KEVEXPA-361064 format. One record per residue (C-alpha): residue number from 0; x, y, z. Coordinates in steps of 0.25 Angstrom, whole numbers, plus 2048, in hexadecimal, padded with zeros to 3 digits. Layout:
N
NUM,X,Y,Z;
...
//
This chain:
987
0,550,16F,23A;
1,548,17A,234;
2,549,188,239;
3,53A,187,23E;
4,53D,17B,246;
5,54A,181,24C;
6,542,18D,250;
7,538,184,257;
8,543,17C,25E;
9,549,189,263;
10,53C,18E,268;
11,53A,181,270;
12,548,183,276;
13,546,191,279;
14,538,18F,280;
15,53E,183,288;
16,549,18D,28D;
17,53F,197,290;
18,536,18D,298;
19,542,189,2A1;
20,547,197,2A3;
21,538,19B,2A7;
22,536,18F,2B1;
23,544,193,2B7;
24,53F,1A1,2BA;
25,531,19C,2BE;
26,538,195,2CA;
27,540,1A2,2CD;
28,536,1AC,2C8;
29,538,1B6,2D4;
30,547,1B7,2CF;
31,545,1BD,2C1;
32,537,1C0,2BD;
33,53C,1C7,2B0;
34,541,1B9,2AA;
35,533,1B4,2AD;
36,52D,1BF,2A6;
37,536,1BD,29A;
38,532,1AF,299;
39,524,1B3,298;
40,527,1BD,28D;
41,52F,1B2,286;
42,523,1A8,287;
43,51A,1B3,280;
44,525,1B4,275;
45,526,1A5,274;
46,517,1A3,273;
47,516,1AD,267;
48,523,1A7,261;
49,51B,199,261;
50,50E,1A0,25C;
51,515,1A7,250;
52,521,19E,24E;
53,526,19E,240;
54,51B,1A7,23B;
55,518,1B5,237;
56,50B,1BA,23C;
57,502,1C4,236;
58,4F5,1C9,23C;
59,4EB,1D0,234;
60,4DF,1D7,23A;
61,4D3,1E0,236;
62,4C7,1E4,23E;
63,4BF,1D8,239;
64,4C9,1CD,235;
65,4D5,1C6,23D;
66,4DE,1BE,234;
67,4EB,1B7,238;
68,4F6,1B1,230;
69,503,1AA,232;
70,50D,1AD,227;
71,518,1A3,224;
72,527,1A7,228;
73,52C,1A8,21A;
74,524,1B3,214;
75,51A,1BC,219;
76,515,1C0,20B;
77,514,1B4,203;
78,514,1A9,20E;
79,509,19F,210;
80,4FE,1A6,218;
81,4F4,19D,21F;
82,4E7,1A2,225;
83,4E6,19C,233;
84,4D8,199,233;
85,4CE,196,228;
86,4C3,19F,225;
87,4B8,1A0,22F;
88,4AD,19A,227;
89,4B5,18D,226;
90,4BA,18F,235;
91,4AC,18F,23A;
92,4A7,184,231;
93,4B2,17B,235;
94,4B0,17F,244;
95,4A1,17B,243;
96,4A4,16E,23C;
97,4AF,169,246;
98,4AC,15C,24D;
99,4AD,15D,25D;
100,4BA,157,25D;
101,4C1,162,255;
102,4CB,16B,25C;
103,4C4,178,25A;
104,4B6,173,25E;
105,4B1,178,26B;
106,4B5,16E,275;
107,4A8,16B,27A;
108,4A7,15C,277;
109,4B6,157,276;
110,4BD,15E,281;
111,4BA,161,290;
112,4B6,16F,294;
113,4C3,178,292;
114,4C6,181,29E;
115,4C9,18F,297;
116,4D5,195,29D;
117,4D9,19F,292;
118,4DC,1AA,29C;
119,4E8,1A3,2A2;
120,4EE,1A3,294;
121,4EA,1B1,291;
122,4F8,1B7,28F;
123,4FD,1AD,286;
124,4F0,1AC,27E;
125,4F1,1BB,27C;
126,4FF,1BB,277;
127,4FD,1AF,26E;
128,4F0,1B3,267;
129,4F2,1C2,267;
130,4F2,1C3,258;
131,4E3,1BF,259;
132,4DF,1C7,264;
133,4DC,1D6,263;
134,4D7,1D8,271;
135,4DC,1CF,27C;
136,4D2,1D4,286;
137,4C6,1D2,27D;
138,4CB,1C4,27A;
139,4CC,1C0,289;
140,4BE,1C5,28B;
141,4BA,1BC,280;
142,4C1,1B1,287;
143,4B9,1B2,293;
144,4AC,1B2,28C;
145,4B1,1A6,283;
146,4B4,19E,290;
147,4A6,1A1,295;
148,49F,19D,288;
149,4A8,191,286;
150,4A5,18C,294;
151,496,18E,291;
152,497,187,283;
153,49E,17B,288;
154,494,179,293;
155,489,17A,288;
156,491,170,280;
157,490,166,28B;
158,481,167,28B;
159,480,166,27C;
160,489,15A,27B;
161,47F,14F,27B;
162,476,156,271;
163,482,157,267;
164,47F,166,265;
165,48B,16E,260;
166,48D,17D,25D;
167,499,185,258;
168,49F,18C,264;
169,4A0,199,25C;
170,491,19B,25B;
171,491,19C,26A;
172,498,1A9,269;
173,490,1AD,25D;
174,49C,1AD,253;
175,498,1AD,244;
176,49B,1A0,23D;
177,49E,1A6,230;
178,4A8,1B1,22D;
179,4AC,1B6,21F;
180,4BA,1B1,21C;
181,4C0,1BF,21B;
182,4BD,1C1,229;
183,4C2,1B4,22E;
184,4CA,1B3,23B;
185,4D6,1AA,238;
186,4DE,1A5,244;
187,4E7,19A,247;
188,4F4,198,24F;
189,4FC,191,244;
190,504,18B,250;
191,502,17E,257;
192,4F9,17D,263;
193,504,177,26C;
194,50D,183,269;
195,502,18C,26D;
196,4FF,185,27A;
197,50E,185,27E;
198,50C,195,27E;
199,4FF,195,286;
200,503,193,295;
201,502,199,2A2;
202,507,197,2B1;
203,4FD,194,2BB;
204,4FC,198,2CA;
205,506,18D,2CD;
206,510,192,2C3;
207,50E,186,2BA;
208,50E,187,2AB;
209,500,184,2A5;
210,4FD,183,296;
211,4F0,184,28E;
212,4E9,177,28B;
213,4E6,173,27C;
214,4D7,174,27F;
215,4D8,182,285;
216,4E1,186,279;
217,4D6,181,26F;
218,4CC,188,277;
219,4D4,195,276;
220,4D5,194,267;
221,4C6,192,266;
222,4C4,19E,26F;
223,4CE,1A7,266;
224,4C7,1A3,259;
225,4B9,1A6,260;
226,4BE,1B3,265;
227,4C3,1B8,258;
228,4B6,1B3,251;
229,4AF,1BB,25C;
230,4B7,1C8,259;
231,4B5,1C6,24A;
232,4A6,1C5,24C;
233,4A6,1D1,255;
234,4AD,1D9,24A;
235,4A4,1D5,23F;
236,498,1D9,248;
237,49F,1E7,249;
238,4A1,1E8,23A;
239,492,1E4,238;
240,48E,1EF,242;
241,497,1FA,23B;
242,491,1F7,22D;
243,483,1F7,232;
244,486,205,239;
245,48C,20A,22C;
246,481,206,224;
247,477,20C,22D;
248,47D,21A,22D;
249,476,224,224;
250,482,228,21C;
251,483,219,217;
252,477,21C,20E;
253,47F,227,207;
254,48C,21F,205;
255,48B,21D,1F6;
256,486,22B,1F4;
257,491,231,1FC;
258,49C,229,1F5;
259,497,22C,1E7;
260,496,23B,1EB;
261,4A4,23C,1F0;
262,4A9,235,1E4;
263,4A2,23F,1DB;
264,4A3,24C,1E3;
265,4AF,253,1E8;
266,4A8,259,1F5;
267,49D,252,1FC;
268,495,257,209;
269,48F,24C,211;
270,485,251,21B;
271,481,247,226;
272,47B,248,233;
273,480,242,240;
274,481,233,240;
275,480,231,231;
276,48E,22B,230;
277,495,234,226;
278,4A2,236,22E;
279,4A5,227,22F;
280,49F,221,223;
281,4A3,22B,217;
282,4B2,229,219;
283,4AF,21A,218;
284,4A7,21C,20B;
285,4B2,224,205;
286,4BC,219,208;
287,4B3,20F,201;
288,4B2,218,1F5;
289,4C1,217,1F3;
290,4C6,224,1FA;
291,4D2,221,203;
292,4D7,22F,208;
293,4CB,235,210;
294,4CC,240,21B;
295,4C0,242,224;
296,4C1,24F,22D;
297,4BB,250,23B;
298,4BA,25C,244;
299,4BE,254,250;
300,4C9,24B,253;
301,4C0,241,25A;
302,4B8,23F,24E;
303,4C4,23C,246;
304,4C8,231,24F;
305,4BA,22B,251;
306,4B6,22B,243;
307,4C3,225,23E;
308,4C1,219,248;
309,4B3,217,244;
310,4B6,217,235;
311,4C2,20E,237;
312,4B9,205,23F;
313,4AE,205,234;
314,4B8,202,229;
315,4BF,1F7,231;
316,4CC,1FE,230;
317,4CF,200,23F;
318,4DC,1F9,23D;
319,4E0,200,230;
320,4E3,20F,22C;
321,4D7,210,223;
322,4D1,21A,22C;
323,4D8,225,234;
324,4D8,232,23B;
325,4E1,23E,23D;
326,4DF,248,248;
327,4E8,252,24F;
328,4EF,249,258;
329,4EE,23B,251;
330,4EF,236,243;
331,4EA,228,23F;
332,4EB,227,230;
333,4F4,220,226;
334,4F7,221,218;
335,4ED,216,216;
336,4E2,21D,21E;
337,4D6,220,215;
338,4CD,228,21F;
339,4D2,232,228;
340,4CA,23A,232;
341,4D1,247,235;
342,4CF,254,23D;
343,4CC,260,235;
344,4D7,268,23B;
345,4E1,25D,237;
346,4DC,25C,228;
347,4DE,26B,228;
348,4ED,269,22C;
349,4EE,25F,220;
350,4E9,26A,217;
351,4F5,273,21A;
352,4FF,268,215;
353,4F6,262,20A;
354,4ED,26D,204;
355,4E5,263,1FC;
356,4E4,258,206;
357,4E9,24F,1FB;
358,4EA,243,205;
359,4DB,241,205;
360,4D1,23D,1FA;
361,4C5,241,203;
362,4C3,24B,20D;
363,4B7,24A,217;
364,4B4,256,21F;
365,4AB,251,22A;
366,4A2,259,234;
367,4A4,266,22C;
368,497,26B,232;
369,49E,26D,240;
370,4A5,279,23A;
371,4B2,278,241;
372,4BD,282,23D;
373,4C6,277,236;
374,4BA,271,230;
375,4B6,27E,229;
376,4C5,280,225;
377,4C5,273,21F;
378,4B9,276,216;
379,4C0,282,211;
380,4CC,27A,20E;
381,4C4,26F,207;
382,4BD,27A,1FE;
383,4CB,27F,1FA;
384,4CF,270,1F6;
385,4C2,26F,1EE;
386,4C7,27A,1E5;
387,4D4,273,1E2;
388,4D6,26A,1D6;
389,4E1,263,1DE;
390,4D7,25D,1E8;
391,4CF,251,1E4;
392,4CB,24D,1F2;
393,4BC,24B,1F5;
394,4B6,253,200;
395,4AB,24F,209;
396,4A4,258,213;
397,49C,251,21E;
398,493,259,227;
399,486,257,230;
400,47A,25D,229;
401,47D,26B,22E;
402,47E,277,225;
403,482,26E,219;
404,47F,279,20F;
405,48A,282,215;
406,494,277,211;
407,48E,275,203;
408,48E,284,200;
409,49C,285,204;
410,4A0,27B,1F9;
411,498,283,1EF;
412,48D,278,1F0;
413,496,26E,1E8;
414,497,264,1F2;
415,48D,258,1F2;
416,485,257,1FF;
417,481,249,204;
418,477,249,210;
419,477,23D,21A;
420,46C,23D,224;
421,470,23A,233;
422,46B,230,23C;
423,464,237,247;
424,458,232,24E;
425,44C,23B,251;
426,44F,245,25C;
427,444,24C,264;
428,447,25B,267;
429,442,262,273;
430,445,271,277;
431,447,274,286;
432,44B,283,286;
433,453,288,292;
434,451,297,297;
435,45F,29B,29A;
436,45F,2A2,2A8;
437,468,2AE,2AA;
438,475,2A9,2B0;
439,483,2AF,2B1;
440,48F,2A8,2AA;
441,493,2A1,2B6;
442,486,29A,2B8;
443,484,28C,2B4;
444,47B,287,2AA;
445,46D,282,2AF;
446,46D,273,2AD;
447,45E,272,2B1;
448,458,271,2A2;
449,462,266,29F;
450,45E,25E,2AC;
451,44F,260,2A8;
452,452,259,29A;
453,458,24E,2A2;
454,44C,24D,2AA;
455,443,24C,29E;
456,44B,241,298;
457,44A,239,2A5;
458,43B,23A,2A6;
459,438,238,298;
460,442,22D,293;
461,444,221,29C;
462,453,21D,29E;
463,450,210,297;
464,450,218,28A;
465,45F,21A,288;
466,464,228,283;
467,46E,232,288;
468,46D,241,28A;
469,477,24B,283;
470,477,259,288;
471,47E,264,280;
472,484,270,288;
473,48C,27C,284;
474,498,27A,28D;
475,49F,273,299;
476,499,27B,2A4;
477,48B,279,29F;
478,48E,26A,29E;
479,493,26A,2AC;
480,486,271,2B1;
481,47D,267,2AA;
482,485,25B,2AE;
483,485,25F,2BD;
484,476,261,2BC;
485,474,253,2B5;
486,47C,24C,2C0;
487,473,252,2CB;
488,467,24E,2C3;
489,46C,240,2C1;
490,46F,23E,2D0;
491,45F,23F,2D1;
492,45A,237,2C6;
493,466,22E,2C2;
494,468,228,2B4;
495,471,232,2AE;
496,480,232,2AA;
497,484,240,2A8;
498,490,243,29F;
499,496,24F,299;
500,49D,251,28C;
501,4A6,25D,288;
502,4B4,25E,282;
503,4BC,261,28F;
504,4B8,253,294;
505,4C2,248,294;
506,4C1,23E,289;
507,4BD,234,293;
508,4B2,23C,298;
509,4AD,23F,28A;
510,4AC,230,287;
511,4A2,22E,292;
512,497,234,289;
513,498,228,280;
514,496,21D,28B;
515,488,218,28D;
516,47F,219,299;
517,47B,20D,2A1;
518,46C,208,2A0;
519,463,212,2A7;
520,46C,21E,2A5;
521,46E,229,29B;
522,47A,232,298;
523,479,241,299;
524,484,247,291;
525,486,256,292;
526,48F,25B,287;
527,494,267,27F;
528,492,267,270;
529,49D,25D,26F;
530,492,253,26E;
531,48B,259,262;
532,495,254,258;
533,4A2,250,25E;
534,49C,245,266;
535,491,23B,263;
536,48B,234,26F;
537,482,228,26D;
538,475,226,275;
539,471,235,276;
540,462,236,276;
541,460,243,27D;
542,467,250,27A;
543,466,25D,282;
544,46B,269,27A;
545,46E,276,282;
546,470,27D,275;
547,47D,284,279;
548,48B,282,275;
549,498,289,278;
550,4A1,28D,26C;
551,4AD,294,26A;
552,4AB,2A2,265;
553,4B6,2AA,25F;
554,4B8,2B9,263;
555,4BF,2C0,258;
556,4C3,2CD,25F;
557,4C8,2C5,26B;
558,4CF,2BA,263;
559,4C9,2B0,26C;
560,4BF,2A5,26D;
561,4B4,2A4,278;
562,4AB,299,27C;
563,49C,29D,27B;
564,48F,296,27E;
565,485,298,273;
566,479,291,26C;
567,47C,285,263;
568,478,285,254;
569,46C,27E,24F;
570,475,274,248;
571,47C,271,256;
572,46E,26F,25C;
573,46A,265,251;
574,477,25E,253;
575,475,25D,262;
576,467,258,260;
577,46C,24D,257;
578,474,247,262;
579,467,241,268;
580,463,23A,25B;
581,46F,231,258;
582,46C,224,25E;
583,45D,225,260;
584,451,22F,261;
585,455,23B,26A;
586,450,248,271;
587,457,255,271;
588,454,25F,27C;
589,458,26E,278;
590,459,277,283;
591,455,283,27A;
592,449,287,273;
593,445,285,264;
594,446,294,262;
595,454,294,268;
596,458,289,25F;
597,452,291,253;
598,45C,29C,256;
599,468,294,256;
600,472,295,24A;
601,471,28B,240;
602,480,287,241;
603,48B,289,24B;
604,495,293,248;
605,4A1,28D,241;
606,4AE,28C,248;
607,4B5,294,23E;
608,4AD,2A0,243;
609,4AF,29D,252;
610,4BE,29B,254;
611,4CC,2A1,250;
612,4D0,29E,242;
613,4DF,2A2,243;
614,4E4,294,241;
615,4DA,291,236;
616,4DF,29E,22E;
617,4EE,29A,230;
618,4EB,28D,22A;
619,4E5,293,21E;
620,4F1,29D,21C;
621,4FB,291,21E;
622,4F3,289,213;
623,4F6,294,209;
624,4E9,29C,209;
625,4EC,2AA,205;
626,4E0,2B1,20C;
627,4D9,2A9,217;
628,4CD,2B2,215;
629,4CA,2AB,208;
630,4CA,29D,20E;
631,4BC,296,20A;
632,4B6,295,218;
633,4A9,28D,21A;
634,4A4,299,222;
635,4B0,2A3,223;
636,4B3,2A9,231;
637,4B0,2B8,233;
638,4BA,2C1,22B;
639,4BE,2C8,238;
640,4C2,2BA,23E;
641,4CB,2B7,232;
642,4D2,2C5,233;
643,4D4,2C3,242;
644,4DA,2B6,240;
645,4E4,2BB,235;
646,4E8,2C6,23F;
647,4EA,2BC,24A;
648,4F3,2B3,241;
649,4FB,2BF,23D;
650,4FD,2C2,24C;
651,501,2B4,24F;
652,50C,2B5,243;
653,505,2AA,23C;
654,503,2B2,22F;
655,509,2BF,22A;
656,502,2CC,226;
657,500,2C6,218;
658,4F8,2BA,21E;
659,503,2B1,21A;
660,507,2A5,224;
661,514,2A8,22C;
662,51E,29D,230;
663,518,29D,23E;
664,50A,29C,237;
665,50E,290,22F;
666,513,289,23C;
667,506,28D,243;
668,4FE,287,238;
669,505,27A,23A;
670,502,279,248;
671,4F5,272,24D;
672,4F2,27D,257;
673,4ED,28B,258;
674,4F6,296,254;
675,4FA,29B,262;
676,4FE,28D,266;
677,506,28B,259;
678,50E,297,25C;
679,511,292,26A;
680,517,285,264;
681,51F,28D,25A;
682,524,296,265;
683,528,28A,26D;
684,531,285,263;
685,538,292,262;
686,53A,294,271;
687,53F,285,272;
688,533,282,27B;
689,52D,278,271;
690,52C,26C,27A;
691,523,273,285;
692,51C,27B,27B;
693,518,26F,273;
694,511,269,280;
695,50B,277,284;
696,505,27A,276;
697,500,26C,275;
698,4F8,26D,283;
699,4F3,27A,27E;
700,4EE,274,271;
701,4E4,26A,277;
702,4D8,26B,27F;
703,4DB,26D,28E;
704,4DE,260,295;
705,4D7,264,2A2;
706,4C8,260,2A2;
707,4BD,266,2A9;
708,4C0,25C,2B4;
709,4CE,262,2B7;
710,4C7,26F,2BC;
711,4BB,26A,2C3;
712,4BF,25D,2CA;
713,4C6,261,2D7;
714,4D0,255,2D6;
715,4D3,258,2C7;
716,4D5,267,2CB;
717,4DF,264,2D6;
718,4E7,25B,2CD;
719,4E6,265,2C1;
720,4EC,270,2CA;
721,4F9,269,2CB;
722,4FB,26B,2BC;
723,4F8,27A,2BC;
724,502,284,2B8;
725,503,292,2BD;
726,507,296,2AF;
727,4FA,293,2A9;
728,4F1,289,2A2;
729,4FA,284,296;
730,505,280,2A0;
731,4FB,27A,2A9;
732,4F6,271,29D;
733,505,26E,29A;
734,507,26A,2A9;
735,4FC,260,2A8;
736,502,25A,29B;
737,50F,259,2A1;
738,50A,252,2AD;
739,502,249,2A4;
740,50F,245,29D;
741,516,242,2AB;
742,50A,238,2AD;
743,50D,232,29F;
744,51B,231,2A2;
745,519,229,2AE;
746,50F,220,2A7;
747,504,223,2B1;
748,4F6,223,2AD;
749,4F4,231,2A7;
750,4E5,230,2A5;
751,4E2,22F,2B4;
752,4EC,23B,2B6;
753,4E4,243,2AD;
754,4D7,240,2B2;
755,4DB,244,2C0;
756,4DE,252,2BB;
757,4D2,253,2B1;
758,4DB,252,2A5;
759,4D7,24D,298;
760,4E3,244,294;
761,4E0,244,285;
762,4E4,253,285;
763,4F2,24F,289;
764,4F3,244,27E;
765,4EF,24F,274;
766,4FA,258,27A;
767,505,24E,278;
768,500,24B,26A;
769,4FF,25A,266;
770,50D,25D,26C;
771,513,252,263;
772,50B,258,257;
773,510,266,25A;
774,51E,261,25B;
775,51D,25A,24D;
776,517,267,247;
777,523,26F,24C;
778,52D,265,248;
779,527,265,23A;
780,528,274,239;
781,536,274,23E;
782,533,27C,24B;
783,537,270,253;
784,543,266,251;
785,53E,258,24F;
786,543,24E,259;
787,549,243,251;
788,54D,23A,25E;
789,545,22D,25E;
790,53D,22C,26B;
791,544,21F,26F;
792,552,223,26C;
793,555,226,27A;
794,54F,219,27F;
795,557,20D,283;
796,554,200,27C;
797,54C,1FB,288;
798,543,207,288;
799,542,207,279;
800,53D,1F9,279;
801,533,1FC,284;
802,52E,208,27D;
803,52C,200,270;
804,525,1F5,278;
805,51C,200,27E;
806,519,206,270;
807,515,1F8,26B;
808,50B,1F6,276;
809,506,204,275;
810,503,202,266;
811,4FC,1F5,268;
812,4F3,1FC,273;
813,4F1,207,269;
814,4ED,1FE,25E;
815,4E4,1F6,268;
816,4DD,203,26C;
817,4DB,208,25E;
818,4D5,1FB,25A;
819,4CB,1FA,266;
820,4BD,1FC,263;
821,4B7,20A,267;
822,4B5,20B,276;
823,4A8,205,27B;
824,49F,20E,282;
825,49F,20D,291;
826,493,20D,29A;
827,492,219,2A3;
828,490,218,2B2;
829,482,21D,2B7;
830,489,228,2BE;
831,488,237,2BB;
832,497,239,2BE;
833,49B,22D,2B5;
834,4AA,22D,2B2;
835,4B3,222,2AC;
836,4BC,21D,2B8;
837,4CB,21E,2B6;
838,4D6,21A,2C0;
839,4DB,226,2C6;
840,4E9,220,2C9;
841,4F3,21B,2C0;
842,4F0,20D,2C1;
843,4E9,205,2B5;
844,4DE,1FC,2B7;
845,4E3,1ED,2B6;
846,4E1,1E9,2A8;
847,4DC,1F6,2A3;
848,4E3,1FD,297;
849,4E0,20C,299;
850,4EA,211,28F;
851,4E2,219,284;
852,4E6,21D,276;
853,4EC,22A,27A;
854,4F5,223,285;
855,4FA,219,27B;
856,4FD,224,270;
857,505,22C,27B;
858,50D,220,280;
859,510,21C,271;
860,516,22A,26E;
861,51C,22D,27C;
862,525,223,284;
863,529,228,292;
864,535,230,28E;
865,52D,237,283;
866,522,23A,28E;
867,52D,240,296;
868,533,248,28B;
869,525,24D,288;
870,523,251,297;
871,530,259,297;
872,52D,260,28A;
873,520,265,290;
874,526,26C,29C;
875,52B,27A,29E;
876,538,277,2A5;
877,53C,284,2AA;
878,536,292,2AD;
879,53D,297,2A1;
880,536,28D,298;
881,528,290,29F;
882,52A,29F,29B;
883,52E,29C,28D;
884,521,293,28C;
885,519,29E,291;
886,51F,2A8,287;
887,51D,29E,27B;
888,50E,29D,280;
889,50C,2AC,280;
890,513,2AE,273;
891,50A,2A3,26C;
892,4FD,2A7,273;
893,4FE,2B6,271;
894,4F6,2BF,270;
895,4ED,2B6,279;
896,4F1,2BE,286;
897,4E8,2C2,292;
898,4EB,2CD,29C;
899,4E6,2CC,2AA;
900,4DC,2D7,2AE;
901,4E1,2E2,2B7;
902,4D6,2DE,2C2;
903,4DB,2D0,2C3;
904,4E4,2D4,2CF;
905,4D8,2D9,2D7;
906,4D4,2D0,2E2;
907,4C5,2D1,2DF;
908,4C7,2CA,2D1;
909,4C3,2BC,2D1;
910,4C6,2B8,2C3;
911,4D2,2BE,2BB;
912,4CF,2C4,2AE;
913,4D8,2C7,2A2;
914,4D8,2CF,295;
915,4DB,2CA,287;
916,4DD,2D1,27A;
917,4CF,2D8,276;
918,4C8,2D1,282;
919,4C8,2D5,291;
920,4C4,2CD,29E;
921,4C7,2BF,29A;
922,4C7,2B4,2A5;
923,4D0,2A8,2A6;
924,4CB,29A,2A2;
925,4C5,293,2AE;
926,4CE,287,2AD;
927,4DB,290,2AC;
928,4E6,28E,2B6;
929,4E5,29D,2B9;
930,4D6,29C,2BC;
931,4D8,293,2C8;
932,4E5,29A,2CB;
933,4E3,2A8,2C9;
934,4EE,2AC,2D3;
935,4F8,2A8,2C8;
936,4F4,2B5,2C0;
937,4F5,2BE,2CC;
938,501,2C7,2CF;
939,507,2C4,2DC;
940,50B,2D0,2E5;
941,51A,2CE,2E3;
942,518,2CF,2D4;
943,511,2DC,2D4;
944,51A,2E8,2D0;
945,519,2F7,2CF;
946,517,2FD,2C1;
947,522,305,2BB;
948,523,314,2BF;
949,51A,31C,2B7;
950,511,310,2B3;
951,502,311,2B8;
952,4FB,304,2B8;
953,4EC,303,2B7;
954,4E4,300,2C4;
955,4E4,2F1,2C9;
956,4F0,2EF,2BF;
957,4FD,2E9,2C6;
958,50A,2E6,2C0;
959,512,2DA,2C3;
960,51F,2D2,2C0;
961,516,2C6,2BC;
962,50B,2CD,2B5;
963,503,2C3,2AC;
964,4FB,2C1,2A0;
965,4F4,2B5,29A;
966,4F7,2AE,28D;
967,4EB,2A5,289;
968,4E9,29A,27F;
969,4DA,29B,27C;
970,4D1,2A7,281;
971,4C4,29F,282;
972,4CB,295,28C;
973,4D7,29C,28F;
974,4E2,294,296;
975,4EC,29E,29A;
976,4FB,2A0,29C;
977,500,2AC,2A4;
978,50C,2B3,29F;
979,513,2BE,2A6;
980,511,2CC,29F;
981,520,2CE,29E;
982,521,2C4,293;
983,520,2CE,288;
984,521,2C4,27D;
985,512,2C2,27E;
986,511,2CF,277;
//
């Protein structure tokens, strides 16, 4: 007997033994349910054994082609490979020419109406045909529709029977009859129907084993082929739409000119207005021209991710590594990646290790007109590279048509300029100037002018004419005033859905602006300048521009940045106006006069003149630049700013008096944080407190996790107060992070926990990633010893097996999430207080998968034991540890120290004031712990002591055993930590 037959006989005996074993336990199923479960698992394996018996299976897939092959046992490389279905053209031809008695013909004339009961076999069918099914839920939705259409079709066939009218069933579902052979769908089972039917069974309500009939099985095969044909057609329709969209973009008309110019010139400037397609199409043109190592910088992380996904989608490379992105916390690129979207700051870090950026053929600097600090720095680096004979890289600068001559002159007018028009519809401009009433700083903005514009829109434009409203405000408090007034207006007239948009909102809240309003309603989106360029919202027809913006302004003498309201520039005003003309003709209402507009500056002040440049200059020094004053800035910062930053670096010990980098400075330049936080990390490793310091520094490096709702919603405020620390804001955030880890350890729904406290969970995922990154940098530099212990070394064999199974499932879920199409827009509820409802308890909805990508990534990298370790490492265990942490914080943040005003002890003082270097009478941030709990900064009676003999204290000044001063992180928004004045190490 051959080996093959021996295996078959063995399988039959094994199956028979399993059946006897199973029926024995069906009679005694209350005694040992585990054996019953084991049998069901064995049945699954037996089904797959029969399905793949004696074969090696290979499954190939891309976006628009599904191919299946069975490969013989002997050799996977040179064996006979058979396509399991002929090409689709032959398939459809043979299908149409079949006689009524052939098997695959719709059973309208040769068999009775088949009762479709696929749902009963759902589990078995999913397992047996899993290789052909990408989305099970989608398939079974199709099955329901198929059953309805099939039933209707069979009823129609009975009526047509006497007229001898026949039609291919595929045309009923609008399936094309001809495909190109290259896109052929090949499926066959290469296994006898009898063997497949043996695997398709279920137990009815009376505990009887039931199998699938031949007729139902034939119907299933027809359904599966129809479903795959349908999905193929759906994908081809998507491909056609992609190509039509690409050809309609303005940049498409300049494709050949762009390619020819890049091949000929070393540096090219491409100026294109909003919507011309330069960011998505030009990288694709370069790949088509033969370039294979392309870096495209973006000022924002979200742009890197969204652009990489869009370009991968358009190039049909979603399942490959051709297009990738790299941001601070994530890296999705391989050696085979041809296009990588990368943040400006990350590319600058690559310059420190690869001065000539030799890993790239083409460098694209996108959105250079925004004049971010890192963007201007990169332009200077590029100019230096162009003077090097070792660099043959092509440079492409991409910008909106704003101040192009500045960039052209910067490169000595040697760069070739290609101007691409935008795709804006006509925009009507109306000026409605507002006379500012005299008001104190505590008074709210008058929302009346904004409501009057809404009234004009309601009267002039019927709701049947679609079009939403976008309002630009300067800050969050101004947004709140307009939103409240708009909600009151909506209660009277109805038909409005009011939404706000600013950076402190949760990602879930921000996403609402992309959803669409129901018929007869308009969206009113009240936003900061984030909607100018960072976010593009389709469907905007009306723009209301306040003409104001809040920007950081750097005070050199005080060494601090302050947030100030100011008029926007003309370029910003035009950018805001353009939001109304992206999808159709629009109207822009400007709440200022034409004369005021004429007085606006042409362009906004570049960031390099508005922020501290300490870290920037330290990077220049560590890159080997002898004199930072000679760096070719696009627009250099004022000389006094450079000198002040040099003195600050000397004071921090990052450079010496000869302006050479010290060992501390080189360590600091490697850390992706500001200099004070970098010092905290280094001091933490010296004081053997690195575990807690890693977590503390990470929470201080990201945006505050507490949203506005955490301080304004009474329920959230009550829950948040449980997390407050009497030692200050940094430890309060650390407490919140630690409690979040407790929730993660217990596998409770952390998203609901965060929502109840007004916390943006995304920030804690960032903290976890950043903590790991900090640790890796410190290990690479030798400051921290590497942990060589494998994560599963301490696990038992059972725990290890469970963990490996969990990882396999999580990776499959991650792949599925990555392959899914972009999230469809949802319809907003006609309610001014629209919110996406979420469960507040820890229970999941039945059948709903609420695990997002962040949760999957977290669980992939952290098993329960690792979460417990992370939790213990984020805790100050003793009072001694707490004191050392505060000393480390003070050492790193010095000289950012605030001293309480002597009159704070007076009972008539409502708000405590403080003094910092070169600045007096500074107040606390309104969201600080010490603002709501000012008693923490007040000396108690038993803490007041008499001054030493002969010492005369000023009036209102007291001396105490627990006298306090504050060490702050950022002066503009100063989360503070109190430190006893007796800790002299501060000095």
